[in-house]
N, CA, C and O atoms as a CHARMM CRD file, in Angstrom:
* protein
*
  368
    1    1 MET  N    -16.42500  -2.88300   4.92400 PROA 1      0.00000
    2    1 MET  CA   -16.64400  -1.64400   4.85700 PROA 1      0.00000
    3    1 MET  C    -17.94800  -1.65600   4.08200 PROA 1      0.00000
    4    1 MET  O    -18.06800  -2.64900   3.36500 PROA 1      0.00000
    5    2 THR  N    -18.95600  -0.79100   4.05100 PROA 2      0.00000
    6    2 THR  CA   -19.97300  -0.75400   3.04900 PROA 2      0.00000
    7    2 THR  C    -20.37800   0.19000   2.13800 PROA 2      0.00000
    8    2 THR  O    -20.00600   1.34500   2.34600 PROA 2      0.00000
    9    3 SER  N    -21.09400  -0.05400   1.12100 PROA 3      0.00000
   10    3 SER  CA   -21.36800   0.93300  -0.11300 PROA 3      0.00000
   11    3 SER  C    -22.34900   1.81800   0.46200 PROA 3      0.00000
   12    3 SER  O    -22.97600   1.62400   1.50400 PROA 3      0.00000
   13    4 THR  N    -22.42500   2.83600  -0.33300 PROA 4      0.00000
   14    4 THR  CA   -23.42800   3.91000  -0.52700 PROA 4      0.00000
   15    4 THR  C    -24.08000   3.44400  -1.77100 PROA 4      0.00000
   16    4 THR  O    -23.45500   2.80800  -2.62000 PROA 4      0.00000
   17    5 LYS  N    -25.56200   3.81100  -1.91000 PROA 5      0.00000
   18    5 LYS  CA   -26.13200   4.08100  -3.14900 PROA 5      0.00000
   19    5 LYS  C    -26.71500   5.43300  -3.42300 PROA 5      0.00000
   20    5 LYS  O    -27.46200   5.90900  -2.56800 PROA 5      0.00000
   21    6 LYS  N    -26.47300   6.07300  -4.46100 PROA 6      0.00000
   22    6 LYS  CA   -26.81700   7.31700  -5.19300 PROA 6      0.00000
   23    6 LYS  C    -27.47500   7.15600  -6.50700 PROA 6      0.00000
   24    6 LYS  O    -26.96700   6.54400  -7.44600 PROA 6      0.00000
   25    7 SER  N    -28.75500   7.79600  -6.53100 PROA 7      0.00000
   26    7 SER  CA   -29.27000   7.16700  -7.79500 PROA 7      0.00000
   27    7 SER  C    -29.09500   5.94100  -8.15700 PROA 7      0.00000
   28    7 SER  O    -28.88400   5.78800  -9.36000 PROA 7      0.00000
   29    8 GLY  N    -29.12300   4.64200  -7.24300 PROA 8      0.00000
   30    8 GLY  CA   -28.89100   3.49000  -7.95400 PROA 8      0.00000
   31    8 GLY  C    -27.86300   2.93400  -7.94300 PROA 8      0.00000
   32    8 GLY  O    -27.82600   1.72000  -7.73900 PROA 8      0.00000
   33    9 VAL  N    -26.50300   3.82100  -8.20600 PROA 9      0.00000
   34    9 VAL  CA   -25.60300   3.40300  -8.01400 PROA 9      0.00000
   35    9 VAL  C    -24.54000   3.11400  -6.87100 PROA 9      0.00000
   36    9 VAL  O    -24.28400   3.85600  -5.92300 PROA 9      0.00000
   37   10 SER  N    -23.97900   1.89000  -7.15600 PROA 10     0.00000
   38   10 SER  CA   -23.11000   1.69500  -5.93800 PROA 10     0.00000
   39   10 SER  C    -22.01900   2.66600  -5.93000 PROA 10     0.00000
   40   10 SER  O    -21.35600   2.73900  -6.96500 PROA 10     0.00000
   41   11 LYS  N    -21.71700   3.41300  -4.96400 PROA 11     0.00000
   42   11 LYS  CA   -19.91600   3.72400  -4.98000 PROA 11     0.00000
   43   11 LYS  C    -19.37700   2.79300  -4.62800 PROA 11     0.00000
   44   11 LYS  O    -19.89500   1.74300  -4.24600 PROA 11     0.00000
   45   12 PHE  N    -17.80500   3.15900  -4.74200 PROA 12     0.00000
   46   12 PHE  CA   -17.12800   2.12300  -4.79800 PROA 12     0.00000
   47   12 PHE  C    -16.56800   2.50200  -3.25900 PROA 12     0.00000
   48   12 PHE  O    -16.34500   3.59300  -2.73400 PROA 12     0.00000
   49   13 PRO  N    -16.44100   1.13200  -2.77200 PROA 13     0.00000
   50   13 PRO  CA   -16.50500   1.74900  -1.21800 PROA 13     0.00000
   51   13 PRO  C    -14.81900   1.75200  -0.85400 PROA 13     0.00000
   52   13 PRO  O    -14.55300   1.33700   0.27400 PROA 13     0.00000
   53   14 TYR  N    -13.87900   2.10400  -1.54900 PROA 14     0.00000
   54   14 TYR  CA   -12.29200   2.05100  -1.09400 PROA 14     0.00000
   55   14 TYR  C    -11.87900   3.15100  -1.46300 PROA 14     0.00000
   56   14 TYR  O    -11.97700   3.54200  -2.62600 PROA 14     0.00000
   57   15 SER  N    -11.39200   3.76700  -0.58300 PROA 15     0.00000
   58   15 SER  CA   -10.37300   5.23500  -0.89800 PROA 15     0.00000
   59   15 SER  C     -9.09000   4.52800  -1.44400 PROA 15     0.00000
   60   15 SER  O     -8.51800   3.49600  -1.09300 PROA 15     0.00000
   61   16 ARG  N     -8.79900   5.58500  -2.57300 PROA 16     0.00000
   62   16 ARG  CA    -7.02500   5.17100  -3.04200 PROA 16     0.00000
   63   16 ARG  C     -6.35400   6.32300  -2.39500 PROA 16     0.00000
   64   16 ARG  O     -6.66700   7.50500  -2.25400 PROA 16     0.00000
   65   17 ILE  N     -5.25100   5.54800  -2.02000 PROA 17     0.00000
   66   17 ILE  CA    -4.11900   5.74100  -1.39100 PROA 17     0.00000
   67   17 ILE  C     -2.96400   5.64300  -1.79100 PROA 17     0.00000
   68   17 ILE  O     -2.69100   4.56600  -2.32000 PROA 17     0.00000
   69   18 LYS  N     -1.79500   6.75400  -1.69600 PROA 18     0.00000
   70   18 LYS  CA    -0.24500   6.29900  -1.67800 PROA 18     0.00000
   71   18 LYS  C      0.40700   6.38900  -0.28200 PROA 18     0.00000
   72   18 LYS  O      0.36000   7.25900   0.58800 PROA 18     0.00000
   73   19 VAL  N      0.95300   5.34200  -0.35300 PROA 19     0.00000
   74   19 VAL  CA     1.74000   4.67100   0.78500 PROA 19     0.00000
   75   19 VAL  C      3.12200   5.22500   0.51300 PROA 19     0.00000
   76   19 VAL  O      3.63800   4.94900  -0.57000 PROA 19     0.00000
   77   20 TYR  N      3.71500   5.90900   1.30500 PROA 20     0.00000
   78   20 TYR  CA     5.52500   6.18000   1.31100 PROA 20     0.00000
   79   20 TYR  C      5.65600   4.99500   2.27100 PROA 20     0.00000
   80   20 TYR  O      4.81300   4.45500   2.98800 PROA 20     0.00000
   81   21 TRP  N      6.90400   4.75700   2.08700 PROA 21     0.00000
   82   21 TRP  CA     7.65700   3.66100   2.73500 PROA 21     0.00000
   83   21 TRP  C      9.30800   3.12200   2.51100 PROA 21     0.00000
   84   21 TRP  O      9.97300   2.77300   1.53500 PROA 21     0.00000
   85   22 ASN  N      9.55500   3.26500   3.98700 PROA 22     0.00000
   86   22 ASN  CA    11.51700   2.81400   3.43700 PROA 22     0.00000
   87   22 ASN  C     11.54700   1.32900   3.37100 PROA 22     0.00000
   88   22 ASN  O     10.98000   0.66200   4.23700 PROA 22     0.00000
   89   23 ASP  N     12.10100   0.85500   2.50900 PROA 23     0.00000
   90   23 ASP  CA    12.51200  -0.48000   2.12000 PROA 23     0.00000
   91   23 ASP  C     14.19800  -0.61600   2.53900 PROA 23     0.00000
   92   23 ASP  O     14.97800   0.33500   2.55200 PROA 23     0.00000
   93   24 ILE  N     14.57900  -2.19500   2.91100 PROA 24     0.00000
   94   24 ILE  CA    15.75300  -2.45600   3.21100 PROA 24     0.00000
   95   24 ILE  C     16.51100  -2.34200   2.17900 PROA 24     0.00000
   96   24 ILE  O     15.89600  -2.45900   1.12000 PROA 24     0.00000
   97   25 GLN  N     17.96500  -2.10100   2.06100 PROA 25     0.00000
   98   25 GLN  CA    18.85800  -2.46300   1.13200 PROA 25     0.00000
   99   25 GLN  C     20.06500  -3.30400   1.45800 PROA 25     0.00000
  100   25 GLN  O     20.78400  -3.18200   2.45000 PROA 25     0.00000
  101   26 THR  N     20.18500  -4.19400   0.45700 PROA 26     0.00000
  102   26 THR  CA    21.21200  -4.67000   1.08200 PROA 26     0.00000
  103   26 THR  C     22.14100  -5.24900   0.05800 PROA 26     0.00000
  104   26 THR  O     21.73600  -5.82300  -0.95300 PROA 26     0.00000
  105   27 HSD  N     23.61200  -5.04800   0.41000 PROA 27     0.00000
  106   27 HSD  CA    24.67700  -5.18900  -0.37400 PROA 27     0.00000
  107   27 HSD  C     25.92300  -6.21700  -0.29000 PROA 27     0.00000
  108   27 HSD  O     26.79700  -6.09000   0.56800 PROA 27     0.00000
  109   28 SER  N     25.92800  -7.28500  -1.29500 PROA 28     0.00000
  110   28 SER  CA    26.93400  -8.48300  -1.00900 PROA 28     0.00000
  111   28 SER  C     28.49600  -8.09600  -1.40200 PROA 28     0.00000
  112   28 SER  O     29.31700  -9.01100  -1.44500 PROA 28     0.00000
  113   29 ASP  N     28.94100  -6.60700  -1.71600 PROA 29     0.00000
  114   29 ASP  CA    29.75100  -6.73600  -2.20900 PROA 29     0.00000
  115   29 ASP  C     30.98000  -6.05200  -0.81300 PROA 29     0.00000
  116   29 ASP  O     30.60800  -5.11500  -0.10600 PROA 29     0.00000
  117   30 TRP  N     31.96800  -6.50600  -0.68100 PROA 30     0.00000
  118   30 TRP  CA    32.92300  -6.05300   0.12000 PROA 30     0.00000
  119   30 TRP  C     33.54700  -4.65400   0.15000 PROA 30     0.00000
  120   30 TRP  O     34.25900  -4.10500  -0.69000 PROA 30     0.00000
  121   31 ILE  N     33.08000  -4.20400   1.37800 PROA 31     0.00000
  122   31 ILE  CA    34.01400  -2.89600   1.37600 PROA 31     0.00000
  123   31 ILE  C     34.55900  -2.62500   2.81500 PROA 31     0.00000
  124   31 ILE  O     34.55300  -3.32800   3.82600 PROA 31     0.00000
  125   32 SER  N     35.03600  -1.36400   2.56500 PROA 32     0.00000
  126   32 SER  CA    35.75200  -0.94000   3.96200 PROA 32     0.00000
  127   32 SER  C     34.67600  -0.53600   5.08300 PROA 32     0.00000
  128   32 SER  O     33.66000   0.10100   4.80600 PROA 32     0.00000
  129   33 ILE  N     34.98700  -0.94900   6.31500 PROA 33     0.00000
  130   33 ILE  CA    33.58100  -0.95600   7.25500 PROA 33     0.00000
  131   33 ILE  C     33.63200   0.77600   7.56700 PROA 33     0.00000
  132   33 ILE  O     32.71300   1.05400   8.33700 PROA 33     0.00000
  133   34 SER  N     34.22500   1.66700   7.28700 PROA 34     0.00000
  134   34 SER  CA    34.30900   3.26900   7.26100 PROA 34     0.00000
  135   34 SER  C     33.03200   3.26100   5.94200 PROA 34     0.00000
  136   34 SER  O     32.26500   4.22000   6.02500 PROA 34     0.00000
  137   35 ASP  N     32.85000   2.61100   5.16700 PROA 35     0.00000
  138   35 ASP  CA    31.88100   2.74800   4.19100 PROA 35     0.00000
  139   35 ASP  C     30.38000   2.41700   4.42600 PROA 35     0.00000
  140   35 ASP  O     29.50800   2.80800   3.65000 PROA 35     0.00000
  141   36 ILE  N     30.14300   1.73700   5.44800 PROA 36     0.00000
  142   36 ILE  CA    29.12600   1.00000   5.84600 PROA 36     0.00000
  143   36 ILE  C     27.81000   2.20800   5.67400 PROA 36     0.00000
  144   36 ILE  O     27.01000   2.14500   4.74000 PROA 36     0.00000
  145   37 GLU  N     27.75800   3.35600   6.80900 PROA 37     0.00000
  146   37 GLU  CA    26.82900   3.96400   6.38400 PROA 37     0.00000
  147   37 GLU  C     26.75900   4.96200   5.11700 PROA 37     0.00000
  148   37 GLU  O     26.27800   6.09600   5.12100 PROA 37     0.00000
  149   38 GLU  N     27.26800   4.37100   4.18000 PROA 38     0.00000
  150   38 GLU  CA    26.97400   5.32600   2.83500 PROA 38     0.00000
  151   38 GLU  C     26.01900   4.40500   2.02300 PROA 38     0.00000
  152   38 GLU  O     25.66000   4.71300   0.88600 PROA 38     0.00000
  153   39 TYR  N     25.63700   3.31100   2.62100 PROA 39     0.00000
  154   39 TYR  CA    24.38600   2.69100   2.75500 PROA 39     0.00000
  155   39 TYR  C     23.06900   2.80000   3.51600 PROA 39     0.00000
  156   39 TYR  O     22.91300   2.74800   4.73600 PROA 39     0.00000
  157   40 SER  N     21.90300   3.00600   2.30200 PROA 40     0.00000
  158   40 SER  CA    20.69700   3.75700   3.36300 PROA 40     0.00000
  159   40 SER  C     19.75700   2.39700   2.81000 PROA 40     0.00000
  160   40 SER  O     19.98000   1.32300   2.25200 PROA 40     0.00000
  161   41 THR  N     18.36900   3.29000   3.42200 PROA 41     0.00000
  162   41 THR  CA    17.19800   2.51600   3.12600 PROA 41     0.00000
  163   41 THR  C     16.79500   3.13000   1.62900 PROA 41     0.00000
  164   41 THR  O     17.29000   4.19100   1.24900 PROA 41     0.00000
  165   42 ALA  N     16.04200   2.52500   0.97300 PROA 42     0.00000
  166   42 ALA  CA    15.11800   2.87700  -0.43400 PROA 42     0.00000
  167   42 ALA  C     14.29900   3.79200  -0.10600 PROA 42     0.00000
  168   42 ALA  O     13.89800   3.51100   1.02400 PROA 42     0.00000
  169   43 SER  N     13.61400   5.16200  -0.63300 PROA 43     0.00000
  170   43 SER  CA    12.40700   5.45000  -0.15000 PROA 43     0.00000
  171   43 SER  C     11.55300   5.23200  -1.38800 PROA 43     0.00000
  172   43 SER  O     11.99600   5.51600  -2.50100 PROA 43     0.00000
  173   44 CYS  N     10.30500   4.71800  -1.20700 PROA 44     0.00000
  174   44 CYS  CA     9.31400   4.05500  -1.99700 PROA 44     0.00000
  175   44 CYS  C      8.04300   4.03200  -1.95900 PROA 44     0.00000
  176   44 CYS  O      7.57300   3.33100  -1.06200 PROA 44     0.00000
  177   45 VAL  N      7.13200   4.70100  -2.80700 PROA 45     0.00000
  178   45 VAL  CA     6.08000   4.95400  -2.77300 PROA 45     0.00000
  179   45 VAL  C      4.85900   3.76300  -4.02800 PROA 45     0.00000
  180   45 VAL  O      5.07300   3.65900  -5.23600 PROA 45     0.00000
  181   46 ASP  N      3.85700   3.15200  -3.38900 PROA 46     0.00000
  182   46 ASP  CA     3.13300   2.74900  -3.80600 PROA 46     0.00000
  183   46 ASP  C      1.35900   3.34100  -4.12400 PROA 46     0.00000
  184   46 ASP  O      1.12900   4.28800  -3.37100 PROA 46     0.00000
  185   47 GLU  N      0.58400   3.12500  -4.69700 PROA 47     0.00000
  186   47 GLU  CA    -0.66100   3.60900  -4.81500 PROA 47     0.00000
  187   47 GLU  C     -1.69800   2.78200  -4.80500 PROA 47     0.00000
  188   47 GLU  O     -1.41300   1.82300  -5.52200 PROA 47     0.00000
  189   48 GLY  N     -2.69200   2.68000  -4.37900 PROA 48     0.00000
  190   48 GLY  CA    -3.49200   1.51100  -4.68900 PROA 48     0.00000
  191   48 GLY  C     -4.83000   2.04000  -3.47700 PROA 48     0.00000
  192   48 GLY  O     -4.84200   3.10800  -2.86500 PROA 48     0.00000
  193   49 PHE  N     -5.94100   0.85100  -3.38900 PROA 49     0.00000
  194   49 PHE  CA    -7.23800   1.13100  -2.56800 PROA 49     0.00000
  195   49 PHE  C     -6.77000   0.81000  -1.27000 PROA 49     0.00000
  196   49 PHE  O     -5.80200   0.05300  -1.19400 PROA 49     0.00000
  197   50 LEU  N     -7.17800   1.16100  -0.45300 PROA 50     0.00000
  198   50 LEU  CA    -7.03800   0.78500   1.38000 PROA 50     0.00000
  199   50 LEU  C     -8.14600  -0.28500   1.48500 PROA 50     0.00000
  200   50 LEU  O     -9.32200  -0.05300   1.20300 PROA 50     0.00000
  201   51 TRP  N     -7.81300  -1.13300   1.79100 PROA 51     0.00000
  202   51 TRP  CA    -8.63000  -2.42100   2.15100 PROA 51     0.00000
  203   51 TRP  C     -8.84100  -2.36700   3.81900 PROA 51     0.00000
  204   51 TRP  O     -9.82800  -2.46000   4.54800 PROA 51     0.00000
  205   52 LYS  N     -7.57800  -2.19300   4.01900 PROA 52     0.00000
  206   52 LYS  CA    -7.98600  -2.71600   5.92500 PROA 52     0.00000
  207   52 LYS  C     -6.40600  -1.92200   6.55900 PROA 52     0.00000
  208   52 LYS  O     -5.38500  -2.20000   5.93000 PROA 52     0.00000
  209   53 LYS  N     -6.29400  -1.05800   7.66500 PROA 53     0.00000
  210   53 LYS  CA    -5.51100  -1.13100   8.71100 PROA 53     0.00000
  211   53 LYS  C     -5.84600  -1.81400   9.61200 PROA 53     0.00000
  212   53 LYS  O     -6.99800  -2.21900   9.76700 PROA 53     0.00000
  213   54 ASP  N     -4.74900  -2.09300  10.46700 PROA 54     0.00000
  214   54 ASP  CA    -4.77200  -2.87600  12.01900 PROA 54     0.00000
  215   54 ASP  C     -3.65500  -2.34500  12.63900 PROA 54     0.00000
  216   54 ASP  O     -3.07500  -1.55400  11.89600 PROA 54     0.00000
  217   55 LYS  N     -3.10300  -2.49200  13.79300 PROA 55     0.00000
  218   55 LYS  CA    -2.14600  -1.81300  14.36500 PROA 55     0.00000
  219   55 LYS  C     -0.91900  -1.92100  13.88800 PROA 55     0.00000
  220   55 LYS  O     -0.27700  -0.92800  13.54700 PROA 55     0.00000
  221   56 SER  N     -0.54000  -2.92100  13.82400 PROA 56     0.00000
  222   56 SER  CA     0.98000  -3.56700  12.46500 PROA 56     0.00000
  223   56 SER  C      0.71600  -3.52700  11.16600 PROA 56     0.00000
  224   56 SER  O      1.76700  -3.53900  10.52600 PROA 56     0.00000
  225   57 ARG  N     -0.51700  -3.47000  10.29500 PROA 57     0.00000
  226   57 ARG  CA    -0.03700  -3.42500   9.37100 PROA 57     0.00000
  227   57 ARG  C     -1.06400  -2.85800   8.39100 PROA 57     0.00000
  228   57 ARG  O     -2.22000  -2.74800   8.80000 PROA 57     0.00000
  229   58 ILE  N     -0.79100  -2.51500   7.23800 PROA 58     0.00000
  230   58 ILE  CA    -1.56200  -1.86600   6.24600 PROA 58     0.00000
  231   58 ILE  C     -1.77400  -2.89400   4.96200 PROA 58     0.00000
  232   58 ILE  O     -0.88600  -3.56100   4.43100 PROA 58     0.00000
  233   59 TRP  N     -3.07300  -2.85400   4.62600 PROA 59     0.00000
  234   59 TRP  CA    -2.99400  -3.83000   3.17400 PROA 59     0.00000
  235   59 TRP  C     -3.55100  -3.00900   1.97400 PROA 59     0.00000
  236   59 TRP  O     -4.72300  -2.69300   2.17600 PROA 59     0.00000
  237   60 ILE  N     -3.10300  -2.61100   0.89400 PROA 60     0.00000
  238   60 ILE  CA    -3.78600  -2.01200   0.03000 PROA 60     0.00000
  239   60 ILE  C     -3.55200  -3.11100  -1.40400 PROA 60     0.00000
  240   60 ILE  O     -2.62900  -3.92100  -1.47900 PROA 60     0.00000
  241   61 PHE  N     -4.68700  -2.89100  -2.53900 PROA 61     0.00000
  242   61 PHE  CA    -4.61700  -3.20500  -3.46100 PROA 61     0.00000
  243   61 PHE  C     -4.70000  -3.16900  -4.56400 PROA 61     0.00000
  244   61 PHE  O     -5.73800  -3.82400  -4.65900 PROA 61     0.00000
  245   62 SER  N     -4.35500  -2.83900  -5.91900 PROA 62     0.00000
  246   62 SER  CA    -4.34200  -1.64000  -6.87900 PROA 62     0.00000
  247   62 SER  C     -5.38000  -2.05400  -8.32600 PROA 62     0.00000
  248   62 SER  O     -5.80600  -1.18400  -9.08500 PROA 62     0.00000
  249   63 SER  N     -5.63200  -3.39000  -8.48000 PROA 63     0.00000
  250   63 SER  CA    -6.57700  -3.67800  -9.18700 PROA 63     0.00000
  251   63 SER  C     -8.09500  -4.63400  -8.96300 PROA 63     0.00000
  252   63 SER  O     -8.01100  -5.70500  -8.36100 PROA 63     0.00000
  253   64 TYR  N     -8.96200  -4.32600  -9.30200 PROA 64     0.00000
  254   64 TYR  CA   -10.28200  -5.06100  -8.81400 PROA 64     0.00000
  255   64 TYR  C    -11.11900  -5.23100 -10.24000 PROA 64     0.00000
  256   64 TYR  O    -10.92500  -4.71800 -11.34200 PROA 64     0.00000
  257   65 SER  N    -11.98100  -6.02500  -9.83600 PROA 65     0.00000
  258   65 SER  CA   -12.95800  -6.42300 -10.83100 PROA 65     0.00000
  259   65 SER  C    -14.53600  -6.45900  -9.97300 PROA 65     0.00000
  260   65 SER  O    -14.44400  -7.15100  -8.95800 PROA 65     0.00000
  261   66 LYS  N    -15.87400  -5.88700 -10.17100 PROA 66     0.00000
  262   66 LYS  CA   -17.04800  -6.30900  -9.65500 PROA 66     0.00000
  263   66 LYS  C    -17.40200  -7.05100 -10.37800 PROA 66     0.00000
  264   66 LYS  O    -17.30100  -6.92400 -11.59800 PROA 66     0.00000
  265   67 ASN  N    -18.09800  -8.37800  -9.56000 PROA 67     0.00000
  266   67 ASN  CA   -18.73800  -9.33100 -10.05600 PROA 67     0.00000
  267   67 ASN  C    -20.24300  -8.61400 -10.03300 PROA 67     0.00000
  268   67 ASN  O    -20.56800  -7.47400  -9.70000 PROA 67     0.00000
  269   68 GLU  N    -21.04700  -9.76300 -10.53100 PROA 68     0.00000
  270   68 GLU  CA   -22.59000  -9.35500 -11.10800 PROA 68     0.00000
  271   68 GLU  C    -23.05900  -9.25000  -9.86800 PROA 68     0.00000
  272   68 GLU  O    -24.03000  -8.49500  -9.83900 PROA 68     0.00000
  273   69 ASP  N    -22.70900  -9.79200  -8.60000 PROA 69     0.00000
  274   69 ASP  CA   -23.72700 -10.03800  -7.52400 PROA 69     0.00000
  275   69 ASP  C    -23.20700  -8.84200  -6.43900 PROA 69     0.00000
  276   69 ASP  O    -23.59700  -8.74500  -5.27600 PROA 69     0.00000
  277   70 GLY  N    -22.32300  -8.04000  -7.04800 PROA 70     0.00000
  278   70 GLY  CA   -21.89900  -6.36100  -6.21600 PROA 70     0.00000
  279   70 GLY  C    -20.58300  -6.73600  -5.46400 PROA 70     0.00000
  280   70 GLY  O    -20.02400  -5.78500  -4.91800 PROA 70     0.00000
  281   71 SER  N    -19.95800  -8.03800  -5.33600 PROA 71     0.00000
  282   71 SER  CA   -19.02100  -8.12000  -4.50300 PROA 71     0.00000
  283   71 SER  C    -17.85600  -7.97200  -5.47400 PROA 71     0.00000
  284   71 SER  O    -18.08300  -8.32300  -6.63200 PROA 71     0.00000
  285   72 TYR  N    -16.37300  -7.40100  -5.11300 PROA 72     0.00000
  286   72 TYR  CA   -15.42600  -7.59400  -5.36000 PROA 72     0.00000
  287   72 TYR  C    -14.38300  -8.50400  -5.45500 PROA 72     0.00000
  288   72 TYR  O    -14.13100  -9.14000  -4.43200 PROA 72     0.00000
  289   73 ASP  N    -13.71500  -8.71300  -6.45600 PROA 73     0.00000
  290   73 ASP  CA   -12.24000  -9.77000  -6.62900 PROA 73     0.00000
  291   73 ASP  C    -10.98300  -8.38300  -7.11500 PROA 73     0.00000
  292   73 ASP  O    -11.06600  -7.39500  -7.84400 PROA 73     0.00000
  293   74 VAL  N    -10.02500  -8.90700  -6.37000 PROA 74     0.00000
  294   74 VAL  CA    -8.98900  -8.02300  -6.29200 PROA 74     0.00000
  295   74 VAL  C     -7.75000  -8.59700  -6.64100 PROA 74     0.00000
  296   74 VAL  O     -7.76900  -9.81600  -6.47100 PROA 74     0.00000
  297   75 ALA  N     -6.43900  -8.06200  -7.16300 PROA 75     0.00000
  298   75 ALA  CA    -5.23100  -8.38600  -7.01100 PROA 75     0.00000
  299   75 ALA  C     -4.29000  -7.38700  -6.90100 PROA 75     0.00000
  300   75 ALA  O     -4.73300  -6.24300  -6.79700 PROA 75     0.00000
  301   76 ASN  N     -2.94000  -7.56500  -6.90000 PROA 76     0.00000
  302   76 ASN  CA    -1.84600  -7.00800  -6.83700 PROA 76     0.00000
  303   76 ASN  C     -2.05700  -6.60900  -5.37300 PROA 76     0.00000
  304   76 ASN  O     -1.75600  -5.42700  -5.21400 PROA 76     0.00000
  305   77 VAL  N     -2.47900  -7.21600  -4.24200 PROA 77     0.00000
  306   77 VAL  CA    -2.38400  -6.84800  -2.90100 PROA 77     0.00000
  307   77 VAL  C     -0.86000  -6.74500  -2.10300 PROA 77     0.00000
  308   77 VAL  O      0.07900  -7.53600  -2.18400 PROA 77     0.00000
  309   78 THR  N     -0.95900  -5.55500  -1.35500 PROA 78     0.00000
  310   78 THR  CA     0.43500  -5.33200  -0.99300 PROA 78     0.00000
  311   78 THR  C     -0.07600  -5.51500   1.01500 PROA 78     0.00000
  312   78 THR  O     -1.17300  -5.14000   1.42900 PROA 78     0.00000
  313   79 CYS  N      1.01500  -6.15100   1.92800 PROA 79     0.00000
  314   79 CYS  CA     0.67200  -5.47000   2.82800 PROA 79     0.00000
  315   79 CYS  C      1.71800  -4.93800   3.40200 PROA 79     0.00000
  316   79 CYS  O      2.75100  -5.50400   3.04300 PROA 79     0.00000
  317   80 PHE  N      1.89900  -3.99400   4.22300 PROA 80     0.00000
  318   80 PHE  CA     3.35700  -3.04700   4.76700 PROA 80     0.00000
  319   80 PHE  C      3.45900  -3.33900   6.02500 PROA 80     0.00000
  320   80 PHE  O      2.42700  -3.04700   6.63000 PROA 80     0.00000
  321   81 PRO  N      4.47100  -3.90400   6.83500 PROA 81     0.00000
  322   81 PRO  CA     4.25300  -3.68100   8.16900 PROA 81     0.00000
  323   81 PRO  C      4.34600  -1.76900   8.61700 PROA 81     0.00000
  324   81 PRO  O      5.25800  -1.01800   8.27000 PROA 81     0.00000
  325   82 LYS  N      3.27800  -1.43200   9.34500 PROA 82     0.00000
  326   82 LYS  CA     3.55100  -0.57200   9.58000 PROA 82     0.00000
  327   82 LYS  C      4.77100   0.83200  10.01800 PROA 82     0.00000
  328   82 LYS  O      4.84700   2.06000  10.00000 PROA 82     0.00000
  329   83 GLY  N      5.70700  -0.61000  10.45600 PROA 83     0.00000
  330   83 GLY  CA     6.86800   0.14400  10.71200 PROA 83     0.00000
  331   83 GLY  C      7.83200   0.58800   9.77400 PROA 83     0.00000
  332   83 GLY  O      8.77100   1.27100  10.18300 PROA 83     0.00000
  333   84 CYS  N      7.70600   0.21300   8.22000 PROA 84     0.00000
  334   84 CYS  CA     8.18600   0.91300   7.51400 PROA 84     0.00000
  335   84 CYS  C      7.56000   1.86400   6.96400 PROA 84     0.00000
  336   84 CYS  O      8.27300   2.59900   6.28100 PROA 84     0.00000
  337   85 VAL  N      6.33000   2.15500   7.02100 PROA 85     0.00000
  338   85 VAL  CA     5.60000   3.11700   6.53100 PROA 85     0.00000
  339   85 VAL  C      5.65500   4.80600   7.02800 PROA 85     0.00000
  340   85 VAL  O      4.99700   5.03800   8.04200 PROA 85     0.00000
  341   86 THR  N      6.04500   5.44500   6.69100 PROA 86     0.00000
  342   86 THR  CA     6.55200   7.10100   6.70900 PROA 86     0.00000
  343   86 THR  C      4.97600   7.93000   6.38000 PROA 86     0.00000
  344   86 THR  O      4.69700   8.87100   7.12200 PROA 86     0.00000
  345   87 LYS  N      4.23500   7.64400   5.54600 PROA 87     0.00000
  346   87 LYS  CA     3.36300   8.71700   5.15100 PROA 87     0.00000
  347   87 LYS  C      2.22900   7.72400   4.31500 PROA 87     0.00000
  348   87 LYS  O      2.45900   6.86400   3.46400 PROA 87     0.00000
  349   88 ILE  N      1.07300   8.12500   4.82200 PROA 88     0.00000
  350   88 ILE  CA    -0.05400   7.57800   3.74000 PROA 88     0.00000
  351   88 ILE  C     -0.75800   8.88300   3.16800 PROA 88     0.00000
  352   88 ILE  O     -0.92300   9.83200   3.93400 PROA 88     0.00000
  353   89 GLU  N     -1.04800   8.93700   2.25700 PROA 89     0.00000
  354   89 GLU  CA    -1.65500   9.92800   1.48700 PROA 89     0.00000
  355   89 GLU  C     -3.25900   9.62100   0.91600 PROA 89     0.00000
  356   89 GLU  O     -3.48700   8.58000   0.29900 PROA 89     0.00000
  357   90 ARG  N     -4.20000  10.50100   1.14900 PROA 90     0.00000
  358   90 ARG  CA    -5.35600  10.06900  -0.02200 PROA 90     0.00000
  359   90 ARG  C     -5.71500  10.66100  -1.08400 PROA 90     0.00000
  360   90 ARG  O     -5.87400  11.88100  -1.10200 PROA 90     0.00000
  361   91 ILE  N     -5.92900   9.78900  -2.29200 PROA 91     0.00000
  362   91 ILE  CA    -5.55400  10.75600  -3.44200 PROA 91     0.00000
  363   91 ILE  C     -7.19200  10.87900  -3.57900 PROA 91     0.00000
  364   91 ILE  O     -8.00200   9.98700  -3.32900 PROA 91     0.00000
  365   92 LYS  N     -7.47400  12.24600  -4.05300 PROA 92     0.00000
  366   92 LYS  CA    -8.44900  12.49500  -4.89500 PROA 92     0.00000
  367   92 LYS  C     -9.25700  12.39100  -6.19600 PROA 92     0.00000
  368   92 LYS  O    -10.29200  13.04300  -6.33400 PROA 92     0.00000
């Protein structure tokens, strides 16, 4: 991604998004086999800046620091397998 300049100020080149996704739930308790369907996945939401998407993954980061040379360092990086993502929403 490239940055654009307005009045000499570089615009932050990454979109802020919400990622809705399903997470695995596991339980080690002894239960009746008829109770298995009471367990389900967890519906989760993460917010961050979209770094990249490809056919199978989505990467976001939620913290960044701009260096003197204009490059960025990032932290709190998450890589989602697309199979668990249910929705992506842009935050304005």
